[in-house]
Backbone as JSON Lines, residues from 0, in Angstrom:
{"i":0,"aa":"X","n":[127.89,146.19,7.16],"ca":[128.54,146.68,5.98],"c":[126.92,147.07,5.07]}
{"i":1,"aa":"X","n":[126.71,145.68,4.64],"ca":[125.77,145.93,4.16],"c":[124.18,146.07,4.6]}
{"i":2,"aa":"X","n":[124.3,145.95,5.6],"ca":[122.86,146.12,6.56],"c":[122.99,148.13,6.53]}
{"i":3,"aa":"X","n":[124.3,148.04,7.34],"ca":[124.23,149.71,6.84],"c":[123.9,150.67,5.83]}
{"i":4,"aa":"X","n":[124.37,150.08,4.23],"ca":[123.9,150.54,3.35],"c":[122.76,150.74,3.0]}
{"i":5,"aa":"X","n":[121.93,149.49,3.32],"ca":[120.65,148.91,3.06],"c":[119.76,150.78,3.98]}
{"i":6,"aa":"X","n":[120.35,150.4,5.03],"ca":[119.28,151.68,6.24],"c":[119.69,152.6,5.45]}
{"i":7,"aa":"X","n":[120.56,152.99,5.11],"ca":[121.2,154.6,4.38],"c":[120.28,154.17,3.1]}
{"i":8,"aa":"X","n":[119.95,153.48,2.03],"ca":[119.23,153.83,0.92],"c":[117.8,154.17,1.17]}
{"i":9,"aa":"X","n":[117.11,152.95,2.2],"ca":[115.59,153.3,2.71],"c":[115.88,154.15,3.25]}
{"i":10,"aa":"X","n":[116.38,154.79,4.23],"ca":[116.45,156.16,4.8],"c":[115.98,157.5,4.1]}
{"i":11,"aa":"X","n":[116.99,157.03,2.63],"ca":[117.31,158.23,1.81],"c":[116.02,158.17,0.89]}
{"i":12,"aa":"X","n":[115.53,157.24,0.69],"ca":[114.21,157.13,-0.51],"c":[113.26,156.72,0.39]}
{"i":13,"aa":"X","n":[112.94,157.07,1.52],"ca":[111.57,157.21,2.65],"c":[110.95,157.71,1.9]}
{"i":14,"aa":"X","n":[109.59,157.6,1.87],"ca":[108.25,158.36,1.31],"c":[107.74,158.7,2.88]}
{"i":15,"aa":"X","n":[107.23,159.66,3.34],"ca":[106.95,159.8,4.6],"c":[105.49,160.02,4.04]}
{"i":16,"aa":"X","n":[104.8,160.7,3.36],"ca":[103.7,160.91,2.9],"c":[103.63,160.6,1.34]}
{"i":17,"aa":"X","n":[102.53,159.76,1.37],"ca":[102.65,159.49,-0.17],"c":[102.0,160.76,-0.91]}
{"i":18,"aa":"X","n":[102.74,160.8,-2.14],"ca":[102.63,161.99,-3.15],"c":[101.47,162.02,-3.58]}
{"i":19,"aa":"X","n":[100.97,163.48,-4.55],"ca":[99.96,163.78,-5.3],"c":[99.64,161.96,-6.51]}
{"i":20,"aa":"X","n":[101.4,161.64,-6.87],"ca":[100.98,160.79,-8.12],"c":[100.31,160.23,-7.51]}
{"i":21,"aa":"X","n":[100.07,158.67,-6.5],"ca":[100.17,157.74,-5.55],"c":[98.62,157.85,-4.67]}
{"i":22,"aa":"X","n":[98.44,159.11,-4.82],"ca":[96.76,159.45,-4.11],"c":[96.37,159.19,-5.7]}
{"i":23,"aa":"X","n":[96.62,159.32,-6.98],"ca":[95.65,159.7,-7.77],"c":[95.65,158.08,-8.27]}
{"i":24,"aa":"X","n":[95.79,156.58,-8.36],"ca":[95.87,156.15,-8.72],"c":[96.98,155.26,-9.35]}
{"i":25,"aa":"X","n":[98.37,156.29,-9.59],"ca":[99.35,155.71,-9.71],"c":[99.76,154.66,-9.22]}
{"i":26,"aa":"X","n":[100.68,153.52,-10.07],"ca":[101.6,152.51,-9.1],"c":[103.03,152.79,-8.99]}
{"i":27,"aa":"X","n":[103.88,152.24,-8.3],"ca":[105.04,152.45,-8.1],"c":[105.45,150.58,-8.35]}
{"i":28,"aa":"X","n":[106.77,150.73,-9.19],"ca":[107.59,148.99,-9.43],"c":[108.94,149.58,-9.59]}
{"i":29,"aa":"X","n":[109.29,150.36,-8.01],"ca":[110.74,150.36,-7.92],"c":[111.58,149.23,-7.74]}
{"i":30,"aa":"X","n":[111.13,148.36,-7.17],"ca":[111.81,146.96,-7.08],"c":[112.26,145.92,-8.66]}
{"i":31,"aa":"X","n":[110.88,146.73,-9.35],"ca":[110.71,145.48,-10.63],"c":[111.51,146.37,-11.68]}
{"i":32,"aa":"X","n":[111.98,147.45,-11.97],"ca":[113.0,148.78,-12.34],"c":[114.01,148.62,-12.36]}
{"i":33,"aa":"X","n":[114.61,148.46,-10.98],"ca":[115.74,147.74,-10.38],"c":[116.32,146.85,-10.6]}
{"i":34,"aa":"X","n":[115.03,146.02,-10.75],"ca":[115.78,144.28,-10.7],"c":[116.26,144.25,-12.65]}
{"i":35,"aa":"X","n":[115.49,145.15,-13.37],"ca":[116.04,145.03,-14.46],"c":[116.86,145.9,-15.12]}
{"i":36,"aa":"X","n":[117.03,147.01,-14.57],"ca":[118.35,147.92,-13.98],"c":[119.83,146.9,-14.17]}
{"i":37,"aa":"X","n":[119.87,145.76,-13.27],"ca":[120.78,145.27,-12.06],"c":[121.08,144.2,-13.92]}
{"i":38,"aa":"X","n":[119.98,143.72,-14.22],"ca":[120.0,143.15,-15.06],"c":[120.83,143.29,-16.47]}
{"i":39,"aa":"X","n":[120.8,144.42,-17.21],"ca":[121.43,145.37,-18.16],"c":[122.41,144.93,-17.75]}
{"i":40,"aa":"X","n":[123.09,145.62,-16.71],"ca":[124.31,146.03,-16.0],"c":[124.98,144.69,-15.51]}
{"i":41,"aa":"X","n":[124.66,143.73,-15.36],"ca":[125.25,142.48,-15.88],"c":[125.82,141.96,-16.82]}
{"i":42,"aa":"X","n":[124.53,142.13,-18.12],"ca":[124.57,141.74,-19.23],"c":[126.33,142.85,-20.15]}
{"i":43,"aa":"X","n":[125.69,144.02,-19.36],"ca":[126.9,144.98,-20.1],"c":[127.9,144.57,-19.54]}
{"i":44,"aa":"X","n":[128.64,143.89,-18.32],"ca":[129.63,143.32,-17.7],"c":[130.08,141.92,-18.55]}
{"i":45,"aa":"X","n":[129.23,141.19,-18.71],"ca":[129.59,140.27,-19.7],"c":[130.04,140.51,-21.41]}
{"i":46,"aa":"X","n":[129.37,141.14,-21.44],"ca":[130.12,141.4,-23.05],"c":[130.76,142.25,-23.1]}
{"i":47,"aa":"X","n":[131.33,143.43,-21.9],"ca":[132.62,143.77,-21.1],"c":[133.77,143.02,-21.34]}
{"i":48,"aa":"X","n":[133.38,142.14,-21.14],"ca":[134.83,141.18,-20.19],"c":[134.5,140.19,-21.8]}
{"i":49,"aa":"X","n":[133.67,140.06,-22.44],"ca":[133.62,139.5,-24.01],"c":[134.68,139.85,-24.99]}
{"i":50,"aa":"X","n":[134.95,141.88,-24.89],"ca":[135.71,142.41,-26.19],"c":[137.35,141.68,-25.77]}
{"i":51,"aa":"X","n":[137.54,141.05,-24.4],"ca":[138.46,141.71,-24.05],"c":[139.21,140.03,-23.83]}
{"i":52,"aa":"X","n":[138.45,139.35,-23.71],"ca":[139.08,138.23,-23.7],"c":[139.63,137.34,-25.05]}
{"i":53,"aa":"X","n":[140.4,136.77,-25.42],"ca":[140.84,136.26,-26.74],"c":[140.39,135.01,-26.56]}
{"i":54,"aa":"X","n":[140.01,134.5,-27.51],"ca":[139.71,133.14,-27.83],"c":[140.68,131.59,-27.49]}
{"i":55,"aa":"X","n":[141.87,132.03,-27.23],"ca":[143.02,131.0,-27.31],"c":[143.46,131.37,-25.39]}
{"i":56,"aa":"X","n":[143.2,132.46,-24.61],"ca":[142.95,132.75,-23.48],"c":[142.91,131.32,-22.57]}
{"i":57,"aa":"X","n":[144.24,130.57,-21.81],"ca":[144.04,129.63,-20.5],"c":[143.04,130.28,-19.07]}
{"i":58,"aa":"X","n":[142.21,129.56,-19.13],"ca":[142.1,129.84,-17.72],"c":[142.49,129.48,-16.6]}
{"i":59,"aa":"X","n":[142.8,130.47,-15.69],"ca":[143.05,129.59,-14.21],"c":[141.69,128.91,-13.68]}
{"i":60,"aa":"X","n":[142.41,128.76,-12.73],"ca":[141.63,127.47,-11.83],"c":[140.42,129.06,-11.16]}
{"i":61,"aa":"X","n":[141.31,129.93,-10.7],"ca":[140.64,131.08,-9.92],"c":[139.61,131.5,-11.15]}
{"i":62,"aa":"X","n":[140.54,132.17,-12.44],"ca":[139.82,132.76,-12.81],"c":[138.43,131.92,-13.63]}
{"i":63,"aa":"X","n":[138.2,131.17,-13.96],"ca":[137.01,129.83,-14.27],"c":[136.03,129.64,-13.01]}
{"i":64,"aa":"X","n":[136.6,129.73,-11.74],"ca":[136.05,129.99,-10.54],"c":[134.68,131.41,-10.49]}
{"i":65,"aa":"X","n":[135.7,131.98,-10.6],"ca":[135.19,133.49,-10.42],"c":[134.27,133.84,-11.77]}
{"i":66,"aa":"X","n":[133.96,133.28,-12.84],"ca":[133.83,133.81,-13.67],"c":[132.46,132.79,-13.53]}
{"i":67,"aa":"X","n":[132.44,131.38,-13.52],"ca":[131.5,130.71,-12.83],"c":[130.35,131.24,-11.87]}
{"i":68,"aa":"X","n":[130.84,131.54,-11.14],"ca":[130.27,132.75,-9.88],"c":[129.05,133.77,-10.53]}
{"i":69,"aa":"X","n":[129.8,134.31,-11.18],"ca":[129.3,135.55,-12.25],"c":[127.93,135.19,-13.46]}
{"i":70,"aa":"X","n":[128.32,133.57,-13.64],"ca":[126.92,133.43,-14.56],"c":[126.02,133.01,-13.92]}
{"i":71,"aa":"X","n":[126.6,132.37,-12.59],"ca":[125.26,131.78,-11.91],"c":[124.75,132.88,-11.25]}
{"i":72,"aa":"X","n":[125.39,133.74,-11.16],"ca":[124.91,134.62,-10.34],"c":[123.54,134.96,-11.36]}
{"i":73,"aa":"X","n":[124.02,135.55,-12.28],"ca":[122.91,136.33,-13.84],"c":[122.2,135.71,-13.31]}
{"i":74,"aa":"X","n":[122.08,134.1,-13.95],"ca":[121.63,133.2,-14.01],"c":[120.44,132.98,-13.04]}
{"i":75,"aa":"X","n":[120.93,133.18,-12.19],"ca":[120.05,133.58,-10.6],"c":[119.14,135.04,-10.48]}
{"i":76,"aa":"X","n":[119.43,135.61,-11.1],"ca":[119.5,136.84,-11.01],"c":[118.29,136.98,-12.31]}
{"i":77,"aa":"X","n":[118.23,136.32,-13.42],"ca":[117.88,136.54,-14.44],"c":[116.25,135.43,-14.22]}
{"i":78,"aa":"X","n":[116.83,134.36,-13.98],"ca":[115.55,133.57,-13.82],"c":[114.85,133.5,-12.92]}
{"i":79,"aa":"X","n":[115.31,134.06,-11.45],"ca":[114.6,133.97,-10.49],"c":[114.33,135.22,-9.44]}
{"i":80,"aa":"X","n":[114.85,136.16,-10.03],"ca":[114.66,137.86,-9.08],"c":[113.6,138.31,-9.63]}
{"i":81,"aa":"X","n":[113.72,138.51,-11.19],"ca":[113.2,139.3,-12.04],"c":[111.59,138.84,-12.05]}
{"i":82,"aa":"X","n":[111.61,137.66,-12.54],"ca":[110.19,136.82,-12.52],"c":[109.46,137.18,-11.37]}
{"i":83,"aa":"X","n":[110.33,137.01,-10.23],"ca":[109.85,137.28,-9.0],"c":[109.07,138.68,-8.56]}
{"i":84,"aa":"X","n":[110.21,139.71,-9.21],"ca":[109.45,141.05,-8.36],"c":[108.2,141.21,-10.05]}
{"i":85,"aa":"X","n":[108.32,140.47,-10.9],"ca":[107.11,141.24,-11.73],"c":[105.29,140.2,-11.33]}
{"i":86,"aa":"X","n":[105.98,139.0,-10.65],"ca":[104.81,138.53,-9.84],"c":[104.71,139.37,-8.45]}
{"i":87,"aa":"X","n":[105.11,139.64,-8.35],"ca":[104.94,140.43,-6.9],"c":[104.32,141.41,-6.83]}
{"i":88,"aa":"X","n":[104.47,142.62,-8.19],"ca":[104.38,143.27,-8.21],"c":[102.68,143.35,-9.1]}
{"i":89,"aa":"X","n":[102.66,142.66,-10.06],"ca":[101.64,142.24,-10.51],"c":[100.4,141.91,-9.11]}
{"i":90,"aa":"X","n":[100.59,141.36,-8.18],"ca":[100.04,140.39,-7.28],"c":[99.96,141.45,-6.67]}
{"i":91,"aa":"X","n":[100.82,142.53,-6.0],"ca":[100.59,143.28,-4.65],"c":[100.05,144.91,-5.33]}
{"i":92,"aa":"X","n":[100.46,145.46,-6.33],"ca":[100.08,146.71,-6.6],"c":[98.81,146.57,-7.96]}
{"i":93,"aa":"X","n":[99.6,146.13,-8.86],"ca":[98.54,145.69,-9.58],"c":[96.8,144.84,-9.56]}
{"i":94,"aa":"X","n":[97.54,144.32,-8.18],"ca":[96.37,143.63,-7.27],"c":[95.25,143.12,-8.7]}
{"i":95,"aa":"X","n":[96.32,142.08,-9.5],"ca":[95.62,140.83,-10.49],"c":[95.63,139.43,-10.01]}
{"i":96,"aa":"X","n":[94.77,139.71,-9.75],"ca":[93.96,138.13,-9.14],"c":[92.93,137.29,-9.61]}
{"i":97,"aa":"X","n":[92.69,136.27,-8.89],"ca":[91.64,135.27,-10.52],"c":[90.59,135.8,-10.4]}
{"i":98,"aa":"X","n":[89.83,136.48,-9.46],"ca":[88.69,136.96,-9.55],"c":[88.6,138.15,-9.86]}
{"i":99,"aa":"X","n":[89.35,139.21,-10.46],"ca":[88.85,140.36,-11.5],"c":[89.44,139.79,-12.72]}
{"i":100,"aa":"X","n":[88.16,139.83,-13.43],"ca":[88.02,139.44,-14.86],"c":[88.22,140.63,-15.72]}
{"i":101,"aa":"X","n":[88.75,140.71,-17.01],"ca":[89.24,141.32,-18.24],"c":[87.84,140.78,-19.03]}
{"i":102,"aa":"X","n":[87.18,142.48,-19.02],"ca":[86.15,143.02,-19.56],"c":[86.36,144.29,-20.54]}
{"i":103,"aa":"X","n":[87.1,144.83,-20.71],"ca":[86.86,146.15,-21.41],"c":[85.91,146.74,-21.54]}
{"i":104,"aa":"X","n":[86.09,147.96,-22.21],"ca":[85.17,149.09,-22.08],"c":[83.77,148.07,-23.18]}
{"i":105,"aa":"X","n":[82.62,148.89,-22.79],"ca":[81.57,148.45,-23.3],"c":[81.09,149.52,-24.62]}
{"i":106,"aa":"X","n":[80.98,148.8,-25.47],"ca":[80.5,149.48,-26.77],"c":[79.29,149.28,-27.21]}
{"i":107,"aa":"X","n":[78.45,150.23,-27.59],"ca":[77.06,149.46,-28.39],"c":[76.51,148.48,-28.77]}
{"i":108,"aa":"X","n":[77.53,147.63,-29.47],"ca":[77.07,146.88,-30.59],"c":[77.73,145.3,-29.05]}
{"i":109,"aa":"X","n":[78.24,145.97,-28.14],"ca":[78.25,144.4,-27.57],"c":[77.14,144.11,-26.56]}
{"i":110,"aa":"X","n":[76.7,144.65,-26.2],"ca":[75.55,145.01,-25.32],"c":[76.24,145.26,-23.69]}
{"i":111,"aa":"X","n":[75.39,144.39,-22.89],"ca":[75.77,144.44,-21.96],"c":[77.31,143.7,-20.96]}
{"i":112,"aa":"X","n":[78.43,143.27,-22.6],"ca":[79.39,142.75,-22.31],"c":[80.32,143.83,-22.71]}
{"i":113,"aa":"X","n":[81.94,143.76,-21.92],"ca":[82.37,144.31,-22.05],"c":[83.2,143.93,-23.66]}
{"i":114,"aa":"X","n":[84.09,144.54,-23.83],"ca":[84.25,144.17,-26.05],"c":[86.04,143.41,-25.6]}
{"i":115,"aa":"X","n":[86.49,142.71,-24.9],"ca":[86.93,141.28,-24.45],"c":[86.11,140.1,-24.12]}
{"i":116,"aa":"X","n":[84.81,140.2,-23.22],"ca":[83.97,138.92,-23.23],"c":[83.14,138.79,-24.47]}
{"i":117,"aa":"X","n":[83.04,140.08,-25.18],"ca":[82.46,139.88,-26.6],"c":[83.15,138.94,-27.55]}
{"i":118,"aa":"X","n":[84.36,139.48,-27.58],"ca":[85.29,138.55,-28.56],"c":[85.51,137.87,-28.65]}
{"i":119,"aa":"X","n":[86.17,137.01,-27.31],"ca":[86.72,135.81,-26.72],"c":[85.48,134.4,-26.11]}
{"i":120,"aa":"X","n":[85.79,133.4,-26.87],"ca":[84.78,132.52,-26.15],"c":[85.06,131.86,-24.77]}
{"i":121,"aa":"X","n":[86.12,132.56,-24.11],"ca":[86.33,132.21,-22.83],"c":[86.61,133.31,-21.61]}
{"i":122,"aa":"X","n":[86.47,133.07,-20.37],"ca":[86.66,134.03,-19.7],"c":[88.08,133.86,-19.19]}
{"i":123,"aa":"X","n":[88.82,135.39,-19.56],"ca":[90.11,135.58,-18.85],"c":[90.29,136.66,-17.65]}
{"i":124,"aa":"X","n":[91.13,136.01,-17.04],"ca":[91.44,136.82,-16.06],"c":[92.97,137.3,-16.0]}
{"i":125,"aa":"X","n":[92.62,138.51,-15.21],"ca":[94.29,139.09,-15.17],"c":[95.53,138.2,-14.71]}
{"i":126,"aa":"X","n":[95.03,137.35,-13.16],"ca":[95.78,136.22,-12.99],"c":[96.53,135.49,-14.47]}
{"i":127,"aa":"X","n":[95.66,135.26,-15.12],"ca":[96.13,134.54,-16.83],"c":[97.0,135.34,-17.64]}
{"i":128,"aa":"X","n":[96.67,136.99,-17.28],"ca":[97.6,137.45,-18.2],"c":[99.14,137.56,-17.43]}
{"i":129,"aa":"X","n":[98.73,137.9,-16.16],"ca":[99.8,137.46,-15.41],"c":[100.97,136.87,-15.32]}
{"i":130,"aa":"X","n":[100.71,135.63,-15.82],"ca":[101.43,134.47,-15.81],"c":[102.02,134.42,-17.56]}
{"i":131,"aa":"X","n":[100.96,134.73,-17.93],"ca":[101.59,135.0,-19.49],"c":[102.95,135.87,-19.43]}
{"i":132,"aa":"X","n":[102.57,136.5,-19.1],"ca":[104.01,137.76,-18.53],"c":[105.36,137.13,-18.34]}
{"i":133,"aa":"X","n":[104.73,136.4,-17.26],"ca":[106.2,135.82,-16.67],"c":[106.48,134.7,-17.89]}
{"i":134,"aa":"X","n":[105.87,134.25,-18.15],"ca":[106.39,132.79,-19.24],"c":[107.56,133.56,-20.4]}
{"i":135,"aa":"X","n":[106.64,134.79,-20.79],"ca":[107.4,135.87,-21.68],"c":[108.72,136.26,-21.63]}
{"i":136,"aa":"X","n":[108.34,136.44,-20.03],"ca":[110.1,137.29,-19.07],"c":[111.18,135.8,-19.3]}
{"i":137,"aa":"X","n":[110.61,134.62,-19.15],"ca":[111.41,133.48,-18.93],"c":[112.43,133.47,-20.53]}
{"i":138,"aa":"X","n":[111.08,133.6,-21.29],"ca":[111.47,132.96,-22.6],"c":[112.45,134.16,-23.49]}
{"i":139,"aa":"X","n":[112.14,135.63,-23.12],"ca":[113.37,136.28,-23.29],"c":[114.74,136.37,-22.66]}
{"i":140,"aa":"X","n":[114.72,135.85,-21.66],"ca":[115.75,135.44,-20.48],"c":[116.3,134.16,-21.45]}
{"i":141,"aa":"X","n":[115.62,133.21,-21.75],"ca":[116.6,131.96,-22.83],"c":[116.77,132.26,-24.1]}
{"i":142,"aa":"X","n":[116.32,133.05,-24.42],"ca":[116.55,133.9,-25.76],"c":[118.1,134.82,-25.89]}
{"i":143,"aa":"X","n":[117.95,135.52,-24.48],"ca":[119.31,135.92,-24.22],"c":[120.42,135.26,-23.65]}
{"i":144,"aa":"X","n":[120.16,134.01,-22.82],"ca":[120.84,133.36,-23.01],"c":[121.56,132.42,-24.3]}
{"i":145,"aa":"X","n":[120.53,132.15,-24.75],"ca":[121.29,131.32,-25.96],"c":[122.21,132.29,-26.94]}
{"i":146,"aa":"X","n":[122.11,133.77,-26.88],"ca":[122.48,134.75,-28.03],"c":[124.08,134.98,-27.0]}
{"i":147,"aa":"X","n":[124.1,134.54,-25.69],"ca":[124.97,135.46,-24.9],"c":[126.67,133.69,-25.08]}
{"i":148,"aa":"X","n":[126.29,132.34,-25.23],"ca":[126.57,131.8,-25.28],"c":[127.12,131.68,-26.8]}
{"i":149,"aa":"X","n":[126.42,131.96,-27.55],"ca":[126.45,132.15,-29.01],"c":[127.96,133.41,-29.8]}
{"i":150,"aa":"X","n":[127.77,134.14,-28.66],"ca":[128.36,135.68,-29.32],"c":[129.75,134.63,-28.11]}
{"i":151,"aa":"X","n":[130.01,134.01,-26.94],"ca":[130.25,133.19,-26.05],"c":[131.71,132.78,-27.2]}
{"i":152,"aa":"X","n":[130.89,131.72,-27.59],"ca":[131.54,130.39,-28.05],"c":[132.28,131.31,-29.77]}
{"i":153,"aa":"X","n":[132.22,132.63,-30.44],"ca":[132.07,133.07,-31.57],"c":[133.29,134.02,-31.33]}
{"i":154,"aa":"X","n":[133.53,134.19,-30.06],"ca":[134.29,135.39,-30.04],"c":[135.75,134.91,-30.58]}
{"i":155,"aa":"X","n":[136.37,136.45,-30.9],"ca":[137.46,135.75,-32.2],"c":[137.21,135.78,-33.61]}
{"i":156,"aa":"X","n":[136.22,135.14,-33.86],"ca":[135.84,134.33,-34.72],"c":[135.37,135.84,-36.22]}
{"i":157,"aa":"X","n":[136.7,135.41,-37.14],"ca":[136.52,136.6,-38.17],"c":[135.37,136.34,-39.05]}
{"i":158,"aa":"X","n":[134.31,137.26,-39.51],"ca":[133.35,136.68,-41.11],"c":[133.61,136.66,-42.09]}
{"i":159,"aa":"X","n":[133.55,136.25,-42.39],"ca":[133.79,135.65,-43.58],"c":[133.56,136.62,-45.0]}
{"i":160,"aa":"X","n":[134.57,137.32,-45.83],"ca":[134.46,138.17,-46.97],"c":[133.54,137.55,-47.75]}
{"i":161,"aa":"X","n":[132.41,137.97,-48.07],"ca":[131.68,137.14,-49.51],"c":[132.13,138.17,-50.58]}
{"i":162,"aa":"X","n":[132.43,137.36,-51.25],"ca":[132.64,138.17,-52.86],"c":[131.47,138.0,-53.81]}
{"i":163,"aa":"X","n":[130.93,138.98,-54.59],"ca":[130.03,138.85,-55.67],"c":[130.15,137.84,-57.1]}
{"i":164,"aa":"X","n":[129.72,137.12,-57.18],"ca":[130.36,136.11,-58.69],"c":[129.36,136.26,-59.17]}
{"i":165,"aa":"X","n":[129.44,136.01,-60.36],"ca":[128.81,135.75,-61.58],"c":[127.78,134.15,-61.64]}
{"i":166,"aa":"X","n":[126.24,134.09,-62.94],"ca":[125.7,133.43,-62.5],"c":[127.16,131.43,-62.69]}
{"i":167,"aa":"X","n":[127.23,132.06,-63.25],"ca":[128.45,130.78,-63.04],"c":[129.69,130.39,-61.92]}
{"i":168,"aa":"X","n":[129.74,131.18,-60.75],"ca":[130.27,130.8,-59.97],"c":[131.75,131.67,-60.51]}
{"i":169,"aa":"X","n":[131.84,132.5,-61.1],"ca":[133.2,132.99,-61.25],"c":[133.06,134.47,-60.69]}
{"i":170,"aa":"X","n":[134.16,134.74,-59.8],"ca":[134.13,136.59,-59.27],"c":[133.79,137.42,-59.82]}
{"i":171,"aa":"X","n":[133.13,138.18,-59.77],"ca":[132.94,139.9,-60.55],"c":[134.08,140.29,-60.95]}
{"i":172,"aa":"X","n":[134.51,141.4,-61.26],"ca":[135.23,142.3,-61.41],"c":[134.73,143.51,-61.65]}
{"i":173,"aa":"X","n":[135.23,144.28,-61.08],"ca":[134.55,145.76,-61.29],"c":[135.02,146.47,-62.79]}
{"i":174,"aa":"X","n":[134.42,147.51,-63.41],"ca":[134.35,147.09,-65.06],"c":[134.95,148.21,-64.49]}
{"i":175,"aa":"X","n":[135.86,148.22,-65.83],"ca":[137.08,149.42,-66.14],"c":[138.61,148.68,-65.15]}
{"i":176,"aa":"X","n":[138.49,147.81,-64.41],"ca":[139.43,147.53,-63.92],"c":[140.36,146.01,-64.45]}
{"i":177,"aa":"X","n":[141.74,146.6,-65.54],"ca":[142.03,145.54,-66.02],"c":[141.56,144.86,-67.37]}
{"i":178,"aa":"X","n":[140.76,145.52,-67.74],"ca":[140.36,145.19,-69.58],"c":[140.75,146.24,-70.2]}
């Protein structure tokens, strides 16, 4: 069943001849874009369930296992698939290798060096930029993970209404009311 769906997908989206856009040096990043879209859909599913789940709900064993499997899949996807797709795209189609250096444009005051070589006291390769972006992906995923945990733990908690108080700590009253 799954293999049949994959075959249909590949048949529909098969490119027989390179398009004019690809011939001009533009690159495709379908796998990375789809992995990010799937991540957004998975997080949307979490928040959709979060809105309708009361805080005092007693989960059955089956519900707990199903949700644990879902969370495991989300974490696998966010920490495994998305960074992998980025690294694969950067290595293959962007061709960011350790022997490619970031030089930048040559300006009149930089001499024979590019602007990046002129500014930085060290050599910067595209591989370093690729890895820094991968670390940023992991950092965004970790921050999103913490935010989702916080929202799950604080579901059903009402926000406290803060009243304006005077310098002496007494509540302020509106002008003209009860005076």
